[in-house]
N, C-alpha and C positions, 0 to 999 in steps of 0.2 A: 255333275259336274262336268264341263266341256272346256279345254283347253284353249287359248287365246293368247297371240301373241302381243305384245304390247309394249308399246313407245313411252319411255319415262323419259322427260326433258327438264333438265335443269337449269335456271334463271337465276340471272342476279342484277344489282342495282349495286353500283360501286361509289356512288356519291350523290347527295341529295338533290343536286340540278339536273339528275337525270331523270328524276319524276317526274311523269306524266300526266294529261286526262286526270287531272282533280277532280274528284266528285264529290258531293255532302251530302247527307242523310235530308229526307223528307221530314219535316215535323211528323214527332210523334214515336220518335225512333229514339232509342237510350240504347249506348256505349258503355259499357264499365268492366274495368277489370274485375274479376270474382273469382275468389277462391271456392274452386270446384269442390264438392265431396264425390266420392266413384259413383255414384247412383246420377247425380247431375252432369258429371262429366260426359258417362257412358250415352246419357239419353241424349246429350251434343253433339257427341260422335257418329252413333247411330241415324241420329235425326238428320245430322248434315250428309256424313257418307253412306248411310247405308244403300241410296241407288246406285253408287260409285263401286261397292265391293270392299269398302275401307273394313279391314279384319284386324291388322296389326296389334291395335289397341285391345281387340275384343279378347285375345287371350289371358290380358295381364288380371291378375289377383286385385282385390281390394287395396292390398297391402301395397304392390307394386304400383298403382295410380297414385296412390297417396304420397310414399315415396318420390314419384316423379315430380308429381304437381306442389309438390313443397320446395322441391331442389330451387337451390339458389339459380337466377336468370332466366328460370321459366314462369312465363305469363299467359293466362286465359283470359281471353276478353270476348263478352256475349253481348251480342245486338239483342234488343229486346223492342217489343211491340206490344204497348197496355200490358206488360209484365210475361209476354209469353216469348219463349226463344224464337228468334229467326236467324240467327247464324252465330259464328264465334272463329275465331282466331287465337290460336298457340305460337307463341314466339318461343325461341330458344336460343340463349346466347351459347356460344360455342367456344372453347379453349384459344381459337385461333382467333378472337375477338368478332367474328363475324356474329348475325344474329339470324334466324332462320325462322322463316313463316312456315312451322312446322306441318301447323293444320290450319284450316282456311276454307268456309264455306257457308252456304245458304240453306235452309231446309227448303223443303218443295214448295211449301205455300209462299216464300219470299221471292222463288226466281221468277224473272222477267221482270220484276220492278223497278230495276235502274240500282238495287242495293249491295250487289256488287264491286261494282266501282267505287262506289262510297267507303263500303267497308274494308276494302283492300286499300286505299287510300289510307283511311286509318289506320291502317295493319303496318302500311310503312312508316307513316310518320311517327310511329310509336317506336318501331323498330330503329327511326333514325336517332328518337332520342333516347336513346341507352347507348349510344355512340361505337356503334359499331365501325369494323373495316370493311364491310362489307353486307347487305342486305340480301339472302338467297331462299331461294325454294323450289321445291321441283312440282312437278305437273305429269300425269299420265294420261291416254288414250283412254284408260275408262274413266276418268273424270268427265265433268257435263263436258259439252261441246264448247259451252262460253268459256272455260277455265283459262286455257292460253292465250285466245284473245282479248280477255282482259290483263292478263299479267304483260303483255306485249304492250296493252295500251295504258299502261301505269307508267310505261318505261323501263321494265325489264329487258334483260339481252340473253339470248340461249350461249349458254357457255358449252353444254354440249348433251347430247344423248346414248340412250343404250336401249336395248332391246331386252324381254326378258319373256319366257312364257310361263304363263299361270293358269290354276283350274278356278273358273268360274259358274253358278248356277244358270244352267240350259234353260 
């Protein structure tokens, strides 16, 4: 493991009219809300986040994942192509009325096809359907280099940043 300095950036949209750069999926892709079991969720989480050192949920037990995924205000949406997962997003309603795009991304095979813009458009649309006070998310410098530009292109505005150090495989 090697220590790495990371910048985490928090972003938000506070009104639907702030959403920009709408994009749609090409034919052959299906996005649906899914009630994931722990194994399916882990496959999505690792398939999207494995290259970017996502590890928070890896330590959760099956019981912890089941409880979380069944909680009110948690939604998991999966993008599929011919039945094969190409990406997902997880929405989380918070006590202050905000909806967080808690996890978002594409598997490696789907990157570079313009799907990130369409998936984020769908995530924002669904979040606003939940009538939140705001929609927010965070990203960091360990994420795909296109993540932050995608969020900004869809209308998110930076609220603040923070720095921290973490260990990543060398």
